[in-house]
N, C-alpha and C positions, 0 to 999 in steps of 0.2 A: 091707405093713409097711415095706419098704425105700423106697417112694416117700414115705411119711410122714416118714421120717428125713431123706431128701434135702430135702424141703420145709422141714422145721424148720431144717436146716443153712443152706439158702439164705436163709430169712427171718432167721435170726440174723446171717448175713453182711451182708445188706442193711441191717438196722437198726443194726448195730455200725459200719458204714463211716463215717457222719458223726462218731461219737464218736472213732474212730481218727484221722480226718483233722484234727479239731479239736485232738486231743492232740499231733499232729505240729507244728502251727503254734505251740503254746504252749511248745515246747522252747526253752530259752535259746540265743541265737545267740552264737557266739564274738565277742569284741570286734573291731571293725573295725581293719584294718591300714592304713587310709588315712592319708595324710600329715596331720599336725596343722595347725590353722589358722595357727599361728606359722610352720610350714614353708612354707605357701603364701604367706606375707607376705615371704618371703626376697627380698632385693634388695641391691644394692651399687652402687658407683660404675661406671656404664655397663651395668648388667644388672638384670633383674627376672625372677623365676620367675613364669610365667603360669599354668601348670597342671601337675599330675602325674596320670598315668593308669596304672592297674594293668594289668599284662600278664596277662590272663585272671584267674584267681583265685590267682595264685602268691604274692601279697604283695610282688612286685617291681614297681617303678614306673619309667616313663619320665618324665623331667622336661623340660618345654618352657620354654625361656628366651628372653626378648627381649633382644637386645644393642643398645645405642645404635648407630645406623647410622654415626655419626661416629667410633665407637671399634671397629668390627667387624674391624679389621685388627690390633688390639692384643691379642696373646696373653695379656697379663697380666689383661685383663678376663675372659677365659674361665677362666683359672686361679683367679681370685678367686671366680668363681661356683662352680666345681667344689669348691673347698675348703670353702665353706659348705654347698652342697647335699649333697655326698657325705661330709661329715665323720664321720657316724655309721654309714656303710655298711661293714659288715664282709665281706659276701659279694657284693653286687650294687649297681651304680649305673649308670644310663644317662641321659645328658643330651643333648638336642638344642638347637641354637641357631639362631635366626632374627633378622634385623634389621628385619623388617616384621611387626607384630602381626597383620595381616590374613592372613598366610601360616601362622601357627601353627595346626596341626590341632586339631580337637576329638576326634580318635580316634588310636589307636596308629599306624594306617597313614595315609599321606598321598598326595595327588595329585601328578602330575608337576610342576605349577606350584609346589607347596609344596616338593618336593624340590629344584627349581632355586633356591629361596630359602634352602635350608638352608646355614648358614654353617659349622657345625662339629658334630661328634658325639663324645661320650666314652662308652666302654663299659668297665665293670669287672665281670667275672664270675669270681669265685674258682673256682667249680666247673669252669668251662671253661678256666681258665688264661689269661684274656684281660684285658688292661688296655691300652686304646688310645685315643689322641686323634687324630682326623683332622679336617682343615679342608677347606673348599672350596678348589680350586686358585686361586681369585681372592683368597683370604685369604693362603695360603701356597703358594709356587710349588714347594716341594720335593715331588717326586713320591712320596717315601716317606711323607709326612705328609698328602697331600691326596687328595681324590676330585673327579672332574670330573662335571659335570652332563650 
């Protein structure tokens, strides 16, 4: 008798599994937190947003910006990009700048060559109490504001 109950239970499980799996796929997904098309079209005098990549599934993004190589020593260009890209960021904004499009990574992490081409990085994280703009030392020679490759 107990083997028959076990057999029925196993059969019920086996036959119900496809129904359960299908029902899980039909659940509505939360709306995407990806940057809007208009945000990806952001650009200004001397800069252009190339891509924004999410940090895991946090809803926070790293924005990758191309700076005109003739203007990459002009801190005003970086500031103009930040004011447009981060204007609605209340808790988090991270922006990385390059002056060669071929060096802009397709992923959050990057190669040593891509790091050597990094011109500046801005980080704002309210939870961590961080708001910092750092430049490559070839852009700004002040050791308190720069990083070396």
